[in-house]
C-alpha positions, 0 to 999 in steps of 0.5 A, spaced: 430 800 015 434 794 012 432 789 018 426 788 023 430 792 028 434 798 025 436 803 030 440 810 027 442 814 033 448 819 034 448 817 042 448 810 042 443 804 044 442 803 052 439 796 054 438 796 062 435 791 067 428 794 069 428 792 076 434 792 082 439 788 080 437 785 073 442 785 068 441 787 061 442 782 055 442 781 048 440 774 046 442 770 039 438 764 037 438 761 030 431 761 027 432 753 026 433 752 033 440 750 036 445 754 041 442 760 044 448 765 046 447 771 050 451 778 051 450 780 058 452 785 063 454 781 070 454 787 075 460 791 073 463 785 068 460 783 061 460 776 059 458 771 053 454 766 055 452 759 052 445 759 055 444 752 051 449 749 055 449 754 061 456 756 061 460 762 060 464 762 054 468 769 055 468 773 061 471 781 061 472 784 068 471 791 070 479 791 071 480 789 063 482 782 064 479 777 059 477 770 061 476 764 057 474 758 061 474 762 068 469 768 070 475 770 075 480 772 070 487 774 074 491 776 068 490 780 062 488 774 058 487 768 063 485 761 059 482 755 064 480 748 062 476 744 067 479 738 064 486 735 064 486 736 056 492 741 054 490 748 054 493 753 050 494 759 045 495 759 037 500 764 034 499 764 026 501 768 020 501 766 013 508 762 014 508 758 020 503 756 026 506 756 033 502 753 039 504 755 047 500 750 051 500 746 058 500 739 057 502 733 062 504 738 067 509 742 063 509 748 058 510 746 051 512 750 045 510 747 039 511 749 031 505 746 029 506 747 022 511 741 022 508 738 028 515 739 032 516 740 039 521 746 040 521 747 048 518 744 054 519 747 061 517 742 066 513 743 073 520 741 076 523 747 072 527 743 068 528 746 061 528 742 054 530 745 048 530 740 042 528 735 048 521 733 050 524 730 057 529 734 060 528 730 066 531 724 063 538 726 063 543 726 069 539 729 075 545 733 076 545 736 069 537 736 067 536 743 069 537 746 062 538 740 056 539 743 049 539 737 044 540 737 037 541 731 032 544 731 025 551 732 022 552 740 023 550 742 030 552 746 035 551 752 040 553 759 040 553 764 045 555 771 043 556 777 046 556 783 041 557 790 043 553 796 040 558 797 035 557 790 032 564 788 034 564 780 037 568 779 044 570 773 046 565 770 051 565 764 056 561 759 058 562 756 065 560 749 068 560 747 075 561 740 077 558 742 084 565 741 088 566 749 088 570 749 082 568 751 075 571 750 068 571 755 062 
């Protein structure tokens, strides 16, 4: 054996609670002390438990949902923060790092590589692309705000057939009087 406990088996290893509702677990504690973490089944679910802090760090329910910050995940991946700090996820490759997070009652999409917010959806449902405060615009025109500054800016809406041919498109604007302008 290469370790103090070395198990070689073609049928696996079973760790089971010895009585009634006891749960099996494996605990990890550094020799020098520090935080103890447990891998533990909880009924038909599974968790990674920080015994030192008395907190479940990650929870896997029997429906396949994973919770971080919650022991009752309602989605495939459910993130929860018990503080008002932003909660989110990061997406990174070798070129860029993006984040999607809740922040000040909004859902925010940020290009973290350059530290620039790209889109915000407020709790009122207003959407800002290139604008961090879409609700600061005229109240009749704040539902979708697209803002870009610079000398070479514009917005294109293109309808393209499957053969690659561009067709003319229309953007309709309504002024609330029942009429529209194209």
